[in-house]
Backbone bond lengths (Angstrom), bond angles and torsions (degrees), N, CA, C in turn:
res aa  C-N    CA-C-N  psi(-1)  N-CA   C-N-CA  omega(-1)  CA-C   N-CA-C  phi
1 M - - - 1.501 - - 1.516 110.90 -
2 I 1.340 117.02 140.93 1.506 120.04 173.83 1.464 105.00 -116.87
3 I 1.347 113.91 130.31 1.498 119.22 175.05 1.596 103.86 -119.38
4 Q 1.232 116.50 121.82 1.542 121.20 -175.85 1.508 104.82 -119.02
5 V 1.428 117.06 122.42 1.361 124.95 177.16 1.542 106.83 -89.97
6 C 1.339 123.16 120.47 1.380 125.32 -178.55 1.506 115.08 -119.49
7 G 1.364 111.87 154.44 1.519 116.65 178.54 1.472 106.28 157.29
8 T 1.313 115.13 168.06 1.449 125.01 -173.88 1.475 107.11 -71.75
9 S 1.406 120.29 176.00 1.466 125.33 168.60 1.396 108.47 -59.99
10 G 1.455 111.45 132.62 1.531 115.34 175.68 1.585 112.89 85.96
11 S 1.323 117.73 3.26 1.445 121.01 -179.85 1.546 112.23 -79.61
12 G 1.320 116.54 -20.47 1.438 123.68 175.79 1.522 116.13 110.81
13 K 1.340 110.96 20.94 1.513 114.00 -177.40 1.460 112.18 -60.89
14 S 1.365 118.91 -52.52 1.455 124.61 -177.56 1.616 111.22 -66.39
15 T 1.317 112.94 -32.93 1.459 117.56 174.14 1.457 113.04 -58.98
16 V 1.376 118.57 -49.36 1.387 124.71 177.23 1.492 114.32 -55.11
17 L 1.389 114.27 -43.78 1.446 121.05 -175.32 1.547 109.04 -71.09
18 R 1.355 118.11 -34.11 1.455 121.97 177.88 1.517 108.69 -67.08
19 S 1.391 117.67 -37.88 1.495 119.37 178.13 1.550 107.15 -64.16
20 L 1.281 121.94 -36.57 1.438 121.21 179.10 1.502 110.89 -68.84
21 L 1.252 116.17 -41.39 1.544 124.08 174.31 1.460 111.13 -57.25
22 E 1.317 116.75 -44.94 1.491 121.64 -177.84 1.548 108.88 -62.20
23 R 1.365 116.06 -42.03 1.378 126.38 179.58 1.513 108.10 -58.60
24 S 1.367 113.88 -45.53 1.485 117.24 -177.66 1.497 109.18 -66.24
25 R 1.341 115.35 -41.02 1.583 114.07 -177.82 1.556 109.74 -62.90
26 A 1.264 113.97 -34.27 1.551 115.68 179.12 1.496 114.15 -73.75
27 A 1.285 117.65 -35.65 1.441 123.97 -173.01 1.478 120.43 -99.32
28 S 1.329 114.40 -21.25 1.459 119.02 -170.65 1.549 106.85 -102.33
29 E 1.383 115.19 131.79 1.415 120.93 179.85 1.598 106.33 -67.78
30 A 1.314 113.19 -37.23 1.549 111.35 179.73 1.518 113.68 -59.93
31 A 1.322 115.59 -22.78 1.429 117.71 -179.84 1.447 114.32 -67.75
32 L 1.346 117.33 -17.10 1.372 123.80 -178.79 1.553 111.04 -71.02
33 D 1.299 115.24 -18.06 1.469 127.10 176.56 1.483 111.09 -111.83
34 H 1.324 125.16 96.97 1.390 125.97 -173.73 1.549 112.96 -51.42
35 E 1.302 114.53 -36.40 1.466 121.95 -172.07 1.532 108.68 -67.95
36 K 1.398 114.52 -25.43 1.436 118.10 -176.10 1.647 109.48 -94.44
37 W 1.294 111.78 -26.92 1.464 118.78 -179.27 1.519 114.32 -77.47
38 A 1.403 114.71 -43.57 1.464 124.42 -177.92 1.446 104.44 -98.82
39 V 1.394 116.89 125.95 1.454 125.86 -177.17 1.584 105.11 -95.76
40 M 1.376 109.69 113.96 1.465 115.03 -179.75 1.534 107.61 -99.99
41 T 1.340 114.25 160.25 1.438 119.92 177.35 1.537 110.65 -147.62
42 E 1.229 118.04 154.94 1.495 125.90 -176.90 1.473 112.70 -57.96
43 G 1.291 118.32 126.89 1.435 119.57 -179.78 1.486 114.32 97.01
44 R 1.226 118.06 -5.46 1.533 120.95 -179.85 1.561 109.88 -121.95
45 R 1.297 115.41 130.14 1.465 118.88 170.96 1.505 114.63 -78.39
46 S 1.290 115.60 -29.30 1.470 118.60 -177.94 1.540 106.50 -103.14
47 P 1.302 116.67 166.33 1.508 118.98 -176.23 1.615 112.36 -65.64
48 L 1.341 110.99 145.44 1.488 117.03 169.96 1.470 108.15 -66.52
49 G 1.294 116.87 -35.97 1.536 124.50 -178.80 1.531 110.82 177.50
50 Y 1.282 114.93 -163.69 1.454 123.19 -179.17 1.463 113.00 -134.42
51 R 1.298 115.68 132.37 1.445 121.15 179.73 1.562 113.13 -118.66
52 F 1.311 116.88 127.81 1.442 120.49 -176.78 1.482 111.98 -155.63
53 C 1.390 115.45 171.68 1.461 122.24 -175.50 1.589 100.87 -124.96
54 L 1.334 114.23 145.25 1.462 118.95 176.25 1.553 107.91 -130.38
55 V 1.228 118.57 146.07 1.480 125.32 -179.25 1.591 106.08 -61.20
56 G 1.285 114.44 131.45 1.485 120.63 178.89 1.432 112.26 92.49
57 C 1.339 121.93 -16.39 1.466 124.03 178.55 1.584 112.14 -92.71
58 P 1.296 120.01 119.71 1.459 120.87 -171.34 1.512 115.58 -67.48
59 R 1.347 120.05 -15.75 1.439 122.37 -175.34 1.515 109.40 -133.43
60 P 1.354 119.88 159.52 1.404 122.44 168.87 1.547 114.25 -59.34
61 I 1.218 115.37 150.52 1.561 119.58 -178.54 1.484 110.86 -116.22
62 F 1.296 117.59 139.72 1.436 123.68 -178.75 1.452 111.27 -130.65
63 V 1.334 116.27 125.81 1.484 125.85 -179.06 1.555 106.74 -108.19
64 P 1.290 124.79 110.67 1.416 126.84 -178.65 1.498 112.18 -78.89
65 G 1.279 117.10 141.95 1.490 123.90 175.69 1.483 109.80 106.34
66 A 1.301 114.48 172.16 1.513 122.47 -178.77 1.488 107.30 -108.09
67 Y 1.401 111.47 132.06 1.509 119.49 176.17 1.465 111.38 -121.72
68 E 1.352 118.07 32.24 1.412 120.71 179.87 1.518 116.20 -78.40
69 S 1.367 117.63 -14.83 1.448 120.84 -177.90 1.429 106.81 -125.06
70 P 1.424 123.22 170.22 1.449 125.76 175.60 1.461 116.26 -65.73
71 T 1.346 115.87 -18.72 1.479 121.87 -178.95 1.530 114.62 -105.36
72 G 1.419 111.17 12.52 1.572 118.97 -177.28 1.459 105.17 -72.75
73 G 1.453 107.36 -177.60 1.471 117.33 176.06 1.533 109.32 146.15
74 C 1.310 119.23 -178.16 1.407 122.90 -177.27 1.461 112.54 -63.41
75 D 1.358 114.14 -25.52 1.463 118.98 -176.14 1.582 112.46 -75.64
76 T 1.371 114.66 0.31 1.471 117.98 166.83 1.470 113.43 -72.15
77 I 1.300 118.18 -10.06 1.438 121.95 168.96 1.487 107.47 -91.06
78 K 1.322 115.90 103.79 1.526 118.94 -162.92 1.506 106.16 -78.92
79 G 1.337 110.44 125.60 1.504 119.44 172.19 1.640 108.38 101.89
80 V 1.362 108.37 144.93 1.547 114.81 177.36 1.497 112.51 -65.21
81 E 1.294 123.37 -48.02 1.387 125.46 -179.03 1.451 115.19 -59.50
82 P 1.308 122.15 -51.47 1.488 122.51 172.79 1.497 111.44 -55.46
83 A 1.287 122.67 -45.19 1.467 121.50 -178.29 1.504 110.31 -65.11
84 L 1.320 120.54 -43.02 1.418 119.52 -177.77 1.542 110.58 -72.39
85 E 1.336 115.25 -30.51 1.575 116.46 176.49 1.523 105.45 -61.66
86 V 1.305 122.27 -44.93 1.414 123.02 173.58 1.448 115.46 -47.77
87 V 1.400 115.11 -52.88 1.431 122.28 -179.57 1.435 108.69 -60.10
88 R 1.428 122.35 -41.36 1.408 121.68 -176.49 1.467 112.59 -70.93
89 E 1.329 119.64 -35.31 1.525 127.45 -179.53 1.589 103.12 -63.22
90 R 1.313 117.81 -52.48 1.452 120.07 -172.14 1.580 113.57 -63.32
91 V 1.311 112.09 -42.15 1.535 116.75 176.09 1.446 111.16 -62.58
92 T 1.392 115.75 -33.37 1.402 118.86 -179.07 1.555 113.92 -69.66
93 L 1.389 114.48 -27.82 1.440 122.51 173.72 1.570 113.45 -80.26
94 G 1.258 113.29 4.61 1.483 117.80 175.39 1.535 114.53 85.26
95 E 1.261 119.47 20.30 1.377 123.65 -177.92 1.547 111.50 -100.74
96 D 1.258 124.07 154.67 1.413 128.61 172.38 1.495 104.69 -91.79
97 V 1.345 112.39 131.23 1.470 119.09 179.59 1.483 114.03 -105.51
98 V 1.309 121.73 130.81 1.387 126.72 176.53 1.607 107.86 -116.16
99 A 1.345 117.49 110.71 1.456 117.14 -169.84 1.538 108.62 -131.26
100 E 1.271 115.53 159.27 1.515 122.75 174.07 1.523 106.98 -147.64
101 G 1.322 114.62 172.45 1.432 119.00 176.65 1.563 110.82 131.18
102 L 1.408 114.36 145.39 1.381 119.99 -178.01 1.590 113.89 -71.31
103 F 1.436 110.46 -30.92 1.468 114.03 -178.68 1.547 111.04 -60.46
104 I 1.313 118.98 -44.70 1.403 127.33 -170.15 1.515 110.47 -76.01
105 M 1.272 122.92 -10.86 1.441 121.42 171.65 1.456 112.27 -80.59
106 N 1.345 116.52 66.55 1.356 129.45 -174.61 1.505 114.60 -96.93
107 M 1.277 118.11 117.25 1.454 125.33 -174.80 1.508 112.42 -66.86
108 T 1.348 120.90 -15.84 1.431 122.59 -177.19 1.501 109.97 -109.30
109 R 1.453 118.32 -57.24 1.433 121.88 -175.49 1.518 114.76 -68.11
110 C 1.316 120.49 -36.03 1.409 123.54 -177.66 1.589 112.04 -67.24
111 P 1.327 114.48 -49.63 1.570 113.67 173.46 1.449 112.04 -56.42
112 A 1.305 119.38 -37.43 1.563 121.27 -176.69 1.557 107.56 -71.08
113 L 1.353 119.00 -33.00 1.429 120.47 175.45 1.503 113.71 -71.51
114 L 1.396 114.82 -38.94 1.441 123.78 174.05 1.491 109.87 -50.00
115 C 1.397 118.80 -47.71 1.357 122.04 -169.96 1.596 108.34 -81.77
116 E 1.340 116.11 -16.46 1.469 121.53 -178.53 1.563 113.10 -85.39
117 V 1.303 115.10 -47.13 1.443 120.01 -177.00 1.614 109.08 -79.50
118 A 1.299 116.69 138.52 1.458 121.53 174.08 1.531 116.75 -95.11
119 V 1.337 111.68 50.70 1.480 117.28 178.41 1.550 108.37 -132.66
120 P 1.311 117.99 156.70 1.487 120.38 177.73 1.553 107.13 -65.23
121 W 1.399 112.90 146.18 1.450 118.46 176.07 1.592 105.47 -123.92
122 H 1.236 115.88 119.37 1.523 120.72 178.79 1.631 107.24 -111.49
123 L 1.304 113.07 138.09 1.377 121.24 170.75 1.495 112.87 -108.88
124 V 1.380 116.70 127.70 1.456 119.25 173.46 1.544 107.96 -105.36
125 H 1.197 119.59 108.13 1.506 131.12 -172.53 1.487 109.53 -86.72
126 L 1.268 123.97 112.46 1.503 126.07 -177.28 1.537 103.59 -89.13
127 D 1.359 119.08 115.49 1.457 123.19 -177.50 1.491 112.37 -96.86
128 T 1.405 118.13 37.41 1.452 124.44 179.14 1.541 111.46 -57.63
129 P 1.338 118.12 131.15 1.417 120.40 177.44 1.560 112.60 -62.13
130 L 1.323 115.15 145.11 1.464 118.06 -170.58 1.542 110.64 -62.31
131 D 1.329 118.32 -41.22 1.494 117.87 178.61 1.600 111.06 -56.56
132 E 1.356 117.78 -37.97 1.432 119.60 177.93 1.569 109.93 -68.31
133 C 1.282 117.33 -35.08 1.395 122.10 176.18 1.551 111.31 -61.12
134 F 1.308 117.35 -47.61 1.425 125.43 175.53 1.573 111.66 -54.27
135 R 1.327 116.92 -48.84 1.446 123.53 179.80 1.561 111.70 -61.84
136 R 1.316 114.87 -43.02 1.469 118.94 -177.85 1.489 112.63 -63.48
137 I 1.424 111.27 -43.15 1.456 116.78 -179.82 1.604 113.62 -61.24
138 L 1.312 107.37 -40.78 1.589 114.19 177.53 1.573 107.06 -60.94
139 A 1.327 114.99 -51.07 1.527 120.26 -176.95 1.545 108.03 -55.73
140 R 1.274 115.45 -44.62 1.479 119.83 -175.73 1.554 109.88 -62.83
141 R 1.352 116.04 -50.24 1.469 122.31 174.22 1.478 112.83 -46.66
142 Q 1.325 113.36 -51.91 1.436 120.43 -172.92 1.568 109.34 -66.51
143 A 1.381 115.31 -37.04 1.484 120.04 179.67 1.479 113.88 -62.31
144 V 1.361 116.03 -37.40 1.486 121.55 -179.57 1.528 111.92 -91.99
145 G 1.363 115.66 5.29 1.502 114.29 -179.19 1.467 117.70 78.82
146 D 1.288 116.02 30.40 1.461 119.82 176.79 1.512 113.52 -75.22
147 V 1.328 114.93 93.28 1.386 123.92 -171.43 1.510 114.75 -121.46
148 R 1.269 117.65 158.57 1.479 119.95 172.84 1.477 113.46 -82.57
149 E 1.267 119.48 168.66 1.546 123.52 -175.44 1.498 110.15 -55.87
150 D 1.371 116.53 -26.76 1.539 118.23 -177.04 1.573 107.34 -82.14
151 G 1.337 122.53 -2.74 1.306 126.08 177.31 1.521 117.37 88.58
152 V 1.357 111.83 10.12 1.608 119.69 -177.25 1.479 102.73 -99.02
153 A 1.388 108.86 140.53 1.470 119.57 -178.48 1.600 107.01 -67.56
154 R 1.217 120.57 141.73 1.390 123.61 -179.80 1.611 110.86 -62.67
155 P 1.280 117.43 131.99 1.509 122.96 -178.75 1.455 107.59 -76.86
156 L 1.380 114.42 167.78 1.486 121.92 -179.49 1.593 108.99 -56.76
157 T 1.373 117.87 -38.37 1.367 123.27 -175.71 1.584 111.09 -63.73
158 D 1.349 120.19 -10.06 1.434 123.99 175.41 1.414 111.38 -85.07
159 V 1.290 121.69 -10.91 1.419 122.06 175.41 1.514 115.48 -70.94
160 N 1.269 119.24 125.31 1.521 122.54 -174.97 1.547 107.49 -70.94
161 R 1.352 116.48 83.25 1.404 119.11 -176.29 1.522 112.90 -64.82
162 R 1.283 112.64 -32.83 1.574 115.37 -177.96 1.525 109.66 -70.47
163 N 1.318 118.56 -35.28 1.476 119.65 177.74 1.602 107.53 -72.35
164 I 1.317 119.96 -39.31 1.506 115.38 176.01 1.426 114.71 -64.54
165 R 1.397 117.56 -40.83 1.441 120.40 174.66 1.515 113.43 -57.18
166 G 1.308 115.12 -39.85 1.419 124.77 -177.91 1.548 109.39 -61.40
167 N 1.378 114.40 -46.97 1.477 122.29 179.50 1.551 110.04 -68.46
168 F 1.320 117.59 -30.99 1.463 121.46 173.84 1.493 112.81 -58.94
169 V 1.355 113.13 -48.65 1.416 114.54 178.19 1.548 114.42 -74.18
170 R 1.354 115.79 -28.14 1.456 122.15 175.37 1.600 110.66 -63.25
171 A 1.302 114.00 -39.30 1.461 118.07 -178.04 1.564 109.56 -67.40
172 R 1.341 119.03 -39.28 1.384 122.19 -179.85 1.560 105.54 -66.73
173 N 1.292 118.11 -51.98 1.415 118.79 -175.99 1.507 112.34 -56.31
174 Y 1.367 112.93 -40.34 1.514 119.56 -178.12 1.546 108.20 -61.56
175 C 1.292 116.20 -49.53 1.461 121.89 -176.98 1.576 108.81 -58.87
176 D 1.339 112.99 -44.97 1.474 117.51 -179.09 1.598 110.62 -59.26
177 R 1.406 115.90 -46.27 1.482 121.24 176.52 1.445 110.39 -58.28
178 M 1.384 122.07 -53.17 1.433 124.44 -173.98 1.606 107.27 -62.47
179 R 1.331 119.71 -38.50 1.415 120.67 -179.41 1.586 108.98 -62.01
180 R 1.243 121.95 -43.60 1.387 128.00 175.55 1.422 112.68 -56.23
181 L 1.288 121.27 -30.67 1.421 129.88 177.74 1.529 115.38 -83.00
182 G 1.326 116.15 -8.35 1.430 123.00 -173.52 1.436 125.90 112.81
183 A 1.388 114.99 -5.80 1.456 114.83 174.15 1.563 109.81 -77.14
184 T 1.348 114.66 162.56 1.434 121.12 178.17 1.525 105.17 -103.89
185 V 1.323 113.89 143.88 1.481 120.16 -179.74 1.468 111.28 -126.44
186 T 1.319 117.73 133.22 1.399 127.70 -178.22 1.568 107.91 -124.39
187 R 1.337 120.39 123.54 1.420 119.64 -178.05 1.587 108.32 -106.91
188 C 1.293 119.44 126.70 1.379 120.84 -177.71 1.506 106.43 -151.99
189 P 1.449 112.92 165.94 1.478 118.09 175.87 1.493 110.18 -77.16
190 T 1.342 114.87 167.82 1.409 119.73 -179.06 1.558 114.86 -54.27
191 E 1.318 109.97 -41.31 1.477 120.78 -173.74 1.578 109.83 -65.10
192 G 1.358 121.38 -25.98 1.416 123.14 -176.64 1.450 113.13 -102.10
193 A 1.360 119.75 -2.08 1.479 121.05 -167.01 1.592 106.50 -75.96
194 L 1.280 120.45 -32.46 1.472 116.92 177.94 1.449 114.43 -62.03
195 D 1.384 115.93 -37.10 1.394 117.76 -178.34 1.516 110.52 -76.92
196 V 1.292 122.96 -24.12 1.455 125.24 168.34 1.447 111.48 -63.99
197 I 1.346 117.44 -47.64 1.414 124.70 -177.86 1.584 110.78 -63.11
198 M 1.340 115.23 -41.15 1.503 120.55 177.81 1.458 108.73 -63.68
199 G 1.346 115.97 -43.37 1.424 123.17 -175.21 1.601 107.61 -58.48
200 L 1.334 118.50 -46.66 1.427 125.41 177.83 1.502 113.11 -64.81
201 L 1.354 117.43 -44.50 1.498 121.15 178.79 1.488 111.74 -64.35
202 T 1.242 119.87 -35.11 1.455 120.78 178.91 1.415 118.14 -93.89
203 G 1.456 116.28 -3.72 1.497 121.89 -176.89 1.425 110.83 71.27
204 G 1.351 118.21 23.42 1.469 119.07 177.51 1.542 117.46 -92.84
205 G 1.420 113.24 3.79 1.495 113.50 -178.16 1.524 111.77 103.47
206 E 1.323 113.26 -177.00 1.431 120.71 -177.88 1.521 110.37 -120.84
207 N 1.321 117.01 156.77 1.485 122.68 -178.99 1.554 108.90 -122.67
208 G 1.185 117.48 21.19 1.527 118.70 -179.31 1.608 108.34 -113.29
209 E 1.265 117.87 -171.06 1.364 120.52 169.12 1.509 117.65 -85.01
210 D 1.394 114.30 108.93 1.475 117.36 -167.81 1.514 103.09 -84.35
211 I 1.346 112.81 121.85 1.473 122.85 -178.85 1.419 112.97 -119.73
212 S 1.366 117.93 21.47 1.420 124.49 -171.95 1.636 109.12 -67.88
213 G 1.321 111.29 -16.44 1.547 108.83 -178.63 1.509 114.12 -107.77
214 A 1.386 114.45 10.83 1.532 118.93 -179.47 1.486 109.89 -141.07
215 A 1.333 116.51 147.85 1.413 120.63 176.50 1.556 115.45 -63.82
216 L 1.239 120.58 149.55 1.400 121.80 -178.11 1.495 109.82 -78.33
217 G 1.343 111.65 131.20 1.471 116.30 -175.55 1.536 109.37 -92.30
């Protein structure tokens, strides 16, 4: 199974995945040994991803990307092709993959992979309001010391609102395209996304707004 968390910058994608990883650290015996929990690979200083098992989930779970820093995420795997190759490899190994990131919302490569792999593909679309996305991005920049040369933190006006709005529309269009090709789509707020993901991983259903049978408005 592939579960892809979609949304624009600041919608909460990496926050949701961090919550899943925190749950894995608390519940998985493998997480007690960082070497077993974090999957390392030659040429990378940070993890390629994280592999773990959770009670009630029939298969091992893999989260691609590095989440060791506040700016981490699946996009730490540079490039669409390398990221999707990781997804393909882990699915081939019999693992459920939970991924997020702007890079992998690719209108060409993801539909091709959807048609190639013989596993269910679920999209969890975060419908976070744009104003909240702007606020989160500013808070994240300030938290990691994103400042100008004069040492002053970037103001809200420095947030690229046009780009964030564009990715907001792009996420909706991407989910609509993937739905038409056979993926299921669930729209939910950031706060409910982890429950939706756990429902999918355990086979217990979804707790968001199931829009798999209708176009995104």
